[in-house]
N, C-alpha and C positions, 0 to 999 in steps of 0.2 A: 504494500500500500504506500510505502514511502516514495515510490517512484511515480506515483500518480501526479499528473500536472494539473494545475488549476484550470477549471473548465473555461473560464474567461480567456485564459492564456491559450488554451487549445484552439478556440474559435477566433482568436485574435481581436477581441473586442474589449471595451472598457467595462468595469463592473456596473456602471449605470446605463449600459446600452439598452436601446428600445427593443421590443420584440421583433420589429422589422429588421433592425440591424443584425440581430442574432440570427434570424432566418436567412438573411442574405449571405452572411459569413459562412453559415453551415452549408448552404447550397453550393457555394464556391468550392469549399473544401471537399464536399462529397463528389462533385464532378471531377476535380483534379485527381482524387485518390481512389475512385471507384474501381473495384477489382476487375470489372469487365474491360476497363480502359487501361489497366495496368496488370495484365496477366503475368503471374509468377513473381510479382514484386511484393515481397512480404512486408517491406517497410511501408509501402503505400496502403496495403491492407490493414496494417496496424494503425496508421493515421486515420483511415476511414472509420474503423471501429471506435477509435478515441473520439473522433468528431461526433459520431452517432451517440455515444454515451454522454458527451457534454451537451448536445442539443436536447436529448431526452430530459435532462434535468433543467436546463435554462429555459426551455420552451414551456415548461409547466410552472405557473406562477407560485403554486404551493410548494413544489419541490425547490424552486429557485430561492424562495424566502428562507426555507430551512437551510439550504446550502450557504446562503449569504450570512446566516447567523452562526451556524455550527460547523461549516466546512463539510468535508466528506462524511464526517460522523453523522451529520443530519440527514443524509440521503442513502447511506450504505450501512446496513445493520452489521455486516461482517467487519467493516472498518471500525464501527463503534465498539464492537465486542473486543477487537484486538487492541483498541486504544482506551478502553475503560469507559466508554459512553461519551455523551456530549461534554465538551469542556466548559461551555457556558461562561467563560471569562474567569474561572477559578484557576489557581495555580496547578491543581491536580484534578484528575477526573472525578466526577461526582455522580454516584449511582442513585437515581431518583427512587429506585426500588427500596434502597436502604432507608431513605427518608420516609417512604410509605410504612415501613416496618416500625420505625420510631413513632410516627403518628398513631399507628395502630395500637401500640402498647399503651398510649395515653387515652385514646378516644374509642378504641374498640373497632377500628376500621382502617383500611389501607389509605394511603395518600391518593386522593382522587377517586376512591371507591373501586379501584381496579385490581385485578389479580394477575400475576405473571405465570400462571400455571401453563405448562406446555401441552396438556392433554385436551385443550379446547380446539375448536375448528381453526385451521390455519389456511390462509389463501395460498395458492400455488405461485410459483415464480412467473413473472411476466417476461416474455422473450422479445427480441427484436432481430429482424433480418431485412434483406433488401431484395428487390427484383428490378431487372432492367427491361425496359420495353421500348419499342420504336415510336417515332413521332405519330404515325398513323394509329398505332394501338392506343396511344394516350388520347388521341382525338375521338375515337369511336368506341373505346372500351374493348376488353378482351378477357380471356380466361388464361391464367398462368398457374403453373405448379411450382410451389416452393417447398424445399425440404429443410426441416429443422430437427434438431436433436433436443428432445424434451423428456421430462420425467412423467411417467404414466403409472397408473395404479396396476399392481401386479395381477395378472390374469389368474395365476394359480391360487393365491390366497385371497383375491378380491380386496386387496389393500389392508388386510388385517395384520399381516406379518407372521401369522401363525400357520404352521403346516396344515394341509387339508385334514379335516377330521378332528382338529384340536382348536383350542381358543386361548386367547390371552387371559391370564388370571389377574384379578385385582391385587395391586401391590399391598402387602400387609404393612409395609413401613409407613404409608401415607393414607391408606384406606381409599386409594383411587383418586385422591385430590392432586397428586403430583407435587405437593409441597409439604414440608414439615416445619414445625415451629420449634425454635430453640430459645432457651432463657439464658441470659448472660448477666452475671453479677458485676456491677461496676460501682465505683465510688459514689455515683449519683443514684444508685438503686438498681433494681432488676429491670432489664430491657428484654423484650421479646423480639426475635427476628424470624422472618419467614423466608425460606429459600427452597430451591428444587430438592426433591427427595433424592438422596444419593443412591438409593437402592434401585429405583426405576428410571433415574435420570430426568425426573420431572414429567414422565409420561402417564403416570397413574396406573400402568399395567405392566406386567412382566410376562414375556413370552418364553415359556420353557422349551417348546419345540418349534424353533423358527422355520419358516418356509425356506426350502432350498433354492427356489427360483430367485428370491429377492434378498436372502440372508436375514430375514426378519424385519426389514425396513418397510415392507408393504408397497414399495415402489421400485420400478426399473427404468432405466434410461434407454430410449429407443429413437431411431431416426424415423420421422414421419413426413410423408409427402401430402401436402394440403393444396387443394385447388382454390385459387383466389379469383374472385370476380373483380376486375379492374374497371371502375366506372368510367364512362365516356366523359372526356373533358378534364381528367386528372392532370395535374401539372407536376413538373420536376420537383422533387424534394418533399412532396406531400406524403402523408402517412395514412395507411389503412389499418384500422384497429379491429382485430378479430377477437371478440370476447370469448373467453373460455377455451381458447386454443393454445394457451401457454402450458406451463407445468401443472401437474395435478396437485390438488390441495391435500391437506392431511386432516385426519379426524373428521371427515365430512365437510371440510372447508371447500370453497369454490376453486376452480382452476384459474390460473392467471390468464392474461391476455397475450396475444401475439401481434406485435406491431410490425408492419411491413413498410419500409421506406421505398418509395417509387423513384427510380432514376430513368429519365427519358433521354434516349440517345439523340444527339443533334441530327437535323435533317440537312441534306446537301443543298436544298433549294429554299425551304421555308424557315422562317424565324417566327417565334411566338412571343406575344406580350399579352398576358391574360387570356382572353378568349379570341383575340384578334391575331391574324396571320399576316406576315409581311414577306414579300419576295421582290426580286428585281427581274426585269424582263427586257431583253434587247429588241430594238426595232431598227428597220433599215432606214437609210436616208430618204428613200422614196416614200415610205410609210409616214415618216415624220412630216414631210412636206405636204403630201397629198391626202394624208389620212387613209383610213382603210380598216379592214377587219383584221384583228389580232387574236391569235389563239393563245389562251393563257391557261397554265396548269393550276389546278386547285386540289385540295385534299379529296374532293369528290370526283375528280377527273378534269378533262379539258373543257373549257367554255370559250365562246367567241365574244369579243368585245370590239365595238367600233370606236377607234380613236379619231379625234378631230384633226383637221388640217392644221399645220403649223405647230404640231406637238414638239415641245422642247425637252431636252435631256433633263431628268430630275422630276418631270411631271408625275404625280401620283394619282392613280385611279382607284376608286373604291368599289368593291364587289360586295354588296350587302348580303348577309346571311351565308357567306362562304367561309367563315372562320370556324373556330372550335366550338362544339356544343358546350353549354354551361354545365358544370358538374352537378348542379342542382336540378338539371333536367328542363330548364326554362330557356328556350331560345338559343341562338348561336351568335358568335361574334362575326366580324366582317374580315374580308381580305383586302389588303392594300398592296397595289402593284405599282412599283416605281420603275418607269421606263428610262432607258438610256439609248442614245443613238450609236449604233456600231458603225464605225468608219470603214468603208470597203478597202480592201488591200489587194495587191497583185493585179492592178488594172493593166490591160494591154494598151497599145498605142491609140487605137480607135476610141476606146473608152475615155482615156485621158483627154484626147482632143475634143470629144463631145462635151466633157465636163467643163473644159476651158471656154468653149463657145457658150455653154449655158450660163457660166459665171459672168461672161461679158454682158449678158442680157439683163442681169440683175442690177437694181439701183439701191441707193443707200436706204431708201424707205422699206426695202424688203427685209432689212436687218434692224429690228427694233432695239434689241439689247446692245448691238454694236454701235448704233447711232447714239444711244444714251451714254455709252462709255466714252465715245469720242468727245461728246460735248462736255462731259465731266473732266476729261483730260485737258481740254483747251482751257478750262477755267482754272 
């Protein structure tokens, strides 16, 4: 845990960064280090996972608040356990459970009225993975298979941990509560403390004949392939949350969630901004001068568009309803086509001569922008 970098440092943002700044920084790092774009690069894969972990915490207002106050101990139970709990500004770690035990000895109840017994329902681990899709798949939606490694309930013992035909016994040391009370004599008097039962490890039950398939844990780790429905209109960096598809819970607790980070591969022709699509299209000198019908590619296929006479390089045309479907299912964006005039090359002698004669017939009034430029230059 000592090697973990500060989440703000990982994303390259300040501590007071806005949600938009955090999302922008994450999307940039995810694109640069995505495993699909860096095959075999273990360092890029590590940076990608590190960015995912940082974004998961900082994009959640509640988790971010805990992280800002307590650091890694506020968002990672294993870190808290290894480092003695939240530091909370004290010189040493302070265990709120001990505080509860002290209050309990005076008032007959734990601090906050909660119990730290391990035999209650526990929610399973939430997992995160990623999926790479094409520009078109993001626009119209698709089905993808993702493979994750997760903890599942043991099929042999159905999660009990006991071998088939047997059952777990109630721990005689704690009578199934998972906790035992101890009384300690101090100069200030007798104090009662409550902690996990050493005999059952806080579980409240003892398995005398453990299941051979899971070793008595009630859970096994498996690779699972899950089909995911990618909604039409999803954007790069967005997250799909599949409830209950994470690790299995314990003692009847619910399973965790599976979060899937969507990475959209760049398109050779199209660019996207929200629900709108942008592209550049070349036109001939003749089309620019005389106008005419132009065939334009869209994500739906080719469409025909009449460009007016005298079209200039940089002119942008709008194709309504030819953009990306909105992810909420309401309407579509537009497509914006920016044209540029492609200058002909490799002309033969006759073509060059014809072009010179044509140029001689033109007057200053035929060039509006050039005329304005000359007038400005004279001034």
